[in-house]
N, C-alpha and C positions, 0 to 999 in steps of 0.2 A: 115937246109933244108934237111938235106940229111937222113930224118925220115922217116921209112918204113908207108904206108898210109894204111895198112892190118896188120892183124895179120899173122904170118908164118903159113903154110896150116896144121901144125900137132897139132896148138892149137884153130885151127877152130870146132866149132860144129858141127858133121853130122848128117843127120836123118837118120834113117833104110830106107833100099831100098823099101818097101812098102809105106811109105810116102813120097817118094821123087815124086813115081809116079802116086798120087792122086791129084788132081784139088784143087784150094784155097776153091772152095765151101765146101768140104768135111768134115763134121766133122769130127773131132778126135776120137770120141767114133763110128762113124757110120761103119761097117764091111763091107758094101758092097762096090766092085769095079764099079772104072768109066766107063761109057758107054759114049764113043765117044771121040772126042777131048776135053783135060781140059779148052778149052775157048770156048766152042760152045755157050754159053747163057751168059748173064750177069743178074743180079739181083740189083736192088735198093730198098733200105728198104725205111721208110717214113722218114727216117733225110738223104736222097741223097745218102747214102754210096753204092758202088758199087763193086759186089763180082763177079767175072768171074768165069765158072766152066762149068763140064760137065752136058749135060743133065739129066744124074740120079740125082746127087748131087743137083743140081738147082732144082730140082721137090721136091726131101726129105727136102732141107732147105726150100720151100719157104712157106708151111703150118704154119712153126714156127716163121716166120718172120709177124710181125704184121703192115698192110700197103705195104707189099712188092710187086713189081711186076717186072714181066720180062721186059728188056730193050727195048725201042720202035724199034732198030736199028736189035735186033736180026730176022731172017726169019721167015715168020709168020708160016710155018709148024712146025721149032721148037718150037716156042715159044707157039703154042699149042698144042704140046706133052707136054710141059713142066706143062702147067696147068692140061691139062686130068689127067697126073701122080701124080702129087701133090691132084687133086680132091679127088683120092682114100687114102691118106695117113692122118693121123692125123698130129698134129703136133711132132717133135723130137720122128718119127717112130722108131728109133734106139732103142729109152728108150725101147720100150715095145716087142720089139724084131720083127719089122717088116719091 
């Protein structure tokens, strides 16, 4: 019972500093910085999976998620901001340089 429950700190994988500062909704290939807190909004895909993220990355991810929507508990002004930003973007905008 005296076994450690986690790996020693020297063997834990570490992320680059830029990746640690990005919200969970930011795609790895998306070069844009976060806009606001990393948990400003939550997206729900058509299967019910939720992803929290900043306003910028939620808006950039929304067009590429078929049947996705902003969580109903997100304040209306923030949800509208996400929908308006998303309406101007194609799916996976970072793949075409937008």
